[in-house]
C-alpha positions in Angstrom: 2.4 -0.7 -17.1 1.2 -1.3 -13.6 4.3 -3.4 -12.7 6.6 -0.7 -14.0 4.9 2.1 -12.2 4.4 0.4 -8.8 7.5 -1.9 -8.6 11.1 -2.5 -9.5 10.4 -6.0 -10.9 12.0 -6.8 -14.3 9.5 -6.3 -17.1 11.6 -6.8 -20.2 13.4 -4.4 -22.5 10.4 -3.1 -24.5 10.1 0.7 -24.4 7.9 2.1 -21.6 4.5 3.4 -22.5 3.4 6.6 -20.8 1.6 5.4 -17.7 -2.2 5.9 -17.9 -4.0 5.5 -14.6 -7.4 4.4 -16.0 -5.7 1.4 -17.6 -3.4 0.7 -14.6 -6.4 0.7 -12.2 -8.0 -2.3 -14.0 -4.8 -4.4 -13.8 -3.4 -3.2 -10.5 -5.0 -5.9 -8.3 -3.4 -8.6 -10.4 -0.1 -6.7 -10.6 -0.2 -6.5 -6.8 -0.3 -10.2 -6.5 2.7 -10.5 -8.7 4.6 -7.8 -6.7 3.8 -9.4 -3.4 4.1 -13.0 -4.3 7.8 -13.6 -3.7 7.9 -11.6 -0.4 4.9 -13.5 0.9 6.5 -16.8 -0.3 9.7 -15.9 1.5 7.8 -15.5 4.8 6.1 -18.8 4.4 9.2 -20.7 3.2 11.4 -19.3 6.0 8.8 -20.2 8.6 8.4 -23.7 7.2 12.2 -24.2 7.3 12.2 -23.5 11.1 13.4 -19.9 11.0 11.8 -17.9 13.9 8.6 -16.4 12.7 9.5 -12.7 13.4 12.8 -13.1 11.6 11.0 -14.7 8.7 8.6 -11.7 8.7 11.5 -9.3 8.7 13.0 -11.0 5.7 9.7 -10.8 3.8 9.3 -7.1 4.5 12.8 -6.5 3.3 12.0 -8.4 0.1 8.9 -6.2 -0.3 11.1 -3.1 0.1 13.3 -4.3 -2.8 10.3 -5.3 -5.0 8.5 -2.0 -4.6 11.5 0.3 -4.4 10.2 1.2 -0.9 7.5 3.4 -2.6 4.9 3.3 0.2 7.6 3.4 2.9 9.2 6.6 1.5 5.7 8.0 0.9 4.5 7.6 4.5 7.7 9.2 5.7 7.4 12.2 3.4 3.7 12.6 4.1 4.2 12.6 7.8 6.9 15.1 7.6 5.0 17.4 5.2 1.5 17.2 6.8 2.7 17.6 10.4 5.9 19.6 9.9 4.5 22.4 7.8 2.1 25.2 8.6 1.0 26.3 5.1 0.1 24.3 2.0 3.2 25.6 0.2 5.5 24.6 3.0 3.9 21.2 3.4 4.4 20.5 -0.3 8.0 21.7 -0.1 8.8 19.4 2.8 7.2 16.4 1.1 9.4 17.1 -2.0 12.5 17.1 0.1 14.2 13.7 0.0 15.5 14.1 3.6 13.3 12.7 6.4 12.6 14.5 9.7 11.4 13.2 13.1 7.8 12.7 12.0 8.9 10.8 8.9 11.3 8.5 10.6 8.7 7.7 13.3 6.1 6.9 10.7 8.4 4.8 8.6 9.7 2.9 11.7 6.2 2.2 12.9 5.1 1.0 9.4 7.9 -1.5 9.3 7.4 -2.7 12.9 3.7 -3.1 12.5 4.1 -5.3 9.4 6.9 -7.4 10.9 5.0 -8.0 14.1 1.7 -8.7 12.4 3.3 -11.2 9.9 5.4 -12.7 12.6 2.4 -13.4 14.8 0.5 -15.0 11.9 3.5 -17.0 10.8 3.9 -18.5 14.3 0.4 -19.9 14.0 0.2 -20.7 10.3 2.8 -19.6 7.7 0.3 -20.0 4.9 -2.1 -17.7 6.6 0.7 -15.1 7.0 1.4 -15.2 3.3 -2.2 -15.1 2.2 -3.3 -12.4 4.6 -0.4 -10.1 3.8 -0.8 -10.6 0.1 -4.5 -9.7 0.4 -3.7 -6.6 2.5 -1.3 -5.3 -0.2 -3.8 -5.9 -3.0 -6.5 -3.9 -1.1 -4.0 -1.2 -0.1 -2.5 -0.6 -3.6 -5.9 -0.4 -5.3 -7.6 1.5 -2.5 -4.9 4.1 -2.5 -6.1 5.2 -5.9 -9.2 6.6 -4.3 -7.2 9.8 -3.6 -6.7 10.4 -7.3 -10.5 10.0 -7.8 -11.5 12.3 -4.9 -8.9 15.1 -5.1 -7.1 17.0 -7.8 -3.4 16.9 -8.2 -1.7 19.4 -5.9 1.3 19.8 -8.2 1.3 20.1 -12.0 4.6 18.3 -12.5 4.4 15.4 -10.0 4.2 11.7 -10.7 0.5 11.7 -9.7 -0.4 14.4 -12.2 1.5 12.7 -15.0 -0.7 9.6 -15.0 -4.0 11.5 -15.4 -7.2 11.6 -13.4 -8.9 8.4 -12.6 -12.6 7.8 -13.5 -15.1 6.2 -11.2 -15.7 3.3 -13.6 -12.0 2.3 -13.7 -11.6 2.6 -10.0 -14.8 0.7 -9.3 -13.8 -2.2 -11.6 -10.4 -2.4 -10.1 -11.8 -2.3 -6.6 -14.2 -5.2 -7.3 -11.2 -7.2 -8.6 -9.2 -6.3 -5.5 -12.1 -7.4 -3.2 -12.6 -10.7 -5.0 -8.8 -11.5 -4.8 -8.9 -10.5 -1.1 -11.7 -13.0 -0.4 -9.8 -15.8 -2.1 -6.5 -15.1 -0.3 -7.7 -14.1 3.2 -11.1 -15.7 3.9 -9.8 -19.3 4.2 -7.6 -18.1 7.1 -9.9 -15.6 8.8 -13.6 -15.5 8.0 -15.9 -13.9 5.4 -17.1 -11.4 8.0 -13.5 -10.6 8.9 -12.7 -9.8 5.2 -15.9 -7.7 4.8 -14.9 -5.8 8.0 -11.4 -5.3 6.7 -12.7 -4.0 3.3 -15.0 -1.6 5.2 -12.1 -0.4 7.3 -10.0 0.2 4.2 -12.9 2.3 2.8 -13.1 4.3 6.1 -9.3 4.9 6.1 -9.5 6.1 2.5 -12.3 8.5 3.2 -10.7 9.8 6.4 -7.3 10.3 4.6 -8.9 12.2 1.8 -10.5 14.6 4.3 -7.1 15.2 5.9 -5.4 15.8 2.6 -8.2 18.1 1.4 -7.9 20.2 4.5 -4.1 20.4 4.8 -3.1 20.3 1.1 -6.2 20.9 -1.0 -5.3 18.1 -3.3 -3.2 14.9 -3.7 0.4 14.0 -4.5 2.2 10.7 -5.1 3.4 10.8 -1.5 -0.1 11.1 -0.2 -1.3 8.2 -2.4 1.6 6.0 -1.2 0.9 7.0 2.4 -2.7 5.9 2.0 -1.4 2.5 0.7 0.6 2.1 4.0 -2.4 3.2 6.2 -4.8 0.8 4.4 -2.4 -2.1 4.6 -2.0 -1.7 8.4 -5.8 -1.3 8.8 -6.5 -4.5 6.9 -3.8 -6.4 8.7 -5.2 -5.2 12.1 -8.7 -6.4 11.3 -7.7 -9.7 9.8 -5.4 -10.4 12.8 -8.5 -10.3 15.0 -10.1 -13.1 13.0 -7.0 -15.2 12.2 
């Protein structure tokens, strides 16, 4: 269920169950490892084969776009357009629903891609294994952490993807967050430090709290785009902190 909701990876021909967020949250850290494994492996393998590190990083980000269907990428663009291009709640929601991207959206999307490529390229130039492990850890934290918005805020729309999966409970979010933190320590601590990972997790919590305040003030609730945008923001925050300690 988590793989089908958050990725475009093949999951067999069995009929889809209706997605239920409280179940998804428990499995999401492990599903995130599956989603990010091949893109991270591509960065490492390309670097080991002698391909320049930044080119290898760009290949890995491209693979992640394919694996996820560019969900977070599209979301950060829609959220930037809606939140900063509209002046009322209704107009902001209308802009976010529009599939076309404006200046704010293009700028946010471009920066998101550039920041990931440069972070991974810098890490891969030092240690390709570190690049794969740190990036995989960042995506695990980001995907699970983004669910905080569904816990903190009500759905802003009745018919959106976020509303269709139900409201998350604190218990499910908490268990999923613990799993995500443990996986992050395993993946990132060997290449950074325990303190660095703790600081990265704290930064992700701060970003989630700050983003929920922004969304409450400008929208009064959450949407799938705002959740996906939080994923992107947490991923960059975690990569930034871990780069300092790599």
